[in-house]
N, C-alpha and C positions, 0 to 999 in steps of 0.2 A: 452546505458547506462554504469554507475559508481556506485556501488553502498557500500559505507561506516557503515556500521558496529560501531554507536558510543555509544552502552548501549545493557549489551545480558544477562541480570538477567531473571531468572522463568520468572517472574511475570512482568518487563517490556522490553519494547525494543522498542533501535527508530534507527534509520536509516537516515545516508544523499547520495540526490541520485546526481547526478548528469549529464547531458548533457543533458531533462528530462524536457521538463514543467511545474506547475503544476498542472494538467490536469489528470495527469496516474498517478502522486502519491494519487489526491485527487480523483481516481477512489478506489486504493487498499485503502484507510481511507474510504470510503465512505460500501464496504462491511465489514471491521471488522470488523465498526460499529454496524452491524449489528448484532452480537454473547451477548448473552447473556453474557458471561462472563468477556465480554468488556468491562472495569469502566468509559476509555481517549481513545479517539483517539482524533492527533488532527497535519495538512500539514503546517507549519511555515520555515517563507521563507526572512528573514528580510532584503533583500533590493530588488528593481525591477531588477536592474542590477547585483545582487544577481544569482552567476546559480546553486543553491543547494540548494537545495529544503529538511527539515529534515520532516519525520513519525514516531510519539512520538503512542507508546502504549502501554494500562495499564492495567493487567487484575486482574479475579481469577486461572485462569489457566496459563500454557503454551503460552504467547505472542507471539512465535516466531512461534509455527507449530499455530496459532490462520491465522497470515497473511500468512501462506503458504496454508493453505488451500486457506485463499479470492482468491488468484492471480491464484490456479488450477480453483478455477469456474470463477472466469474473463477471465480468460484461455477459459474456455468451453464454456462459455456464446458469446467468439470471436465467436469463431469457430461457433455457432448455427450460429449466426449476419451475418457471409459470406457461408455458407451454403444457406444466403438463397438472395445473392446476383447474380442475371445473369455473369455465365462469356458470356461473346462472342466468 
């Protein structure tokens, strides 16, 4: 997966994710949207055949920090789920 940052302001952040489907980016958006400091969070894909998915976040505080925290929380959740699945 490749991430191309297209906007990196204090209160707004946008990035294009290439090499992944919308589902992964939507998980990040859902987690980001749970923050009380987020005013707007969306996932955009211009066309079904296009390989880029865009994440846009607008916040009252540091948008990039909110996204980073959301990704860390998702990583922890995946680790917890993985630990619950029995290994062979």
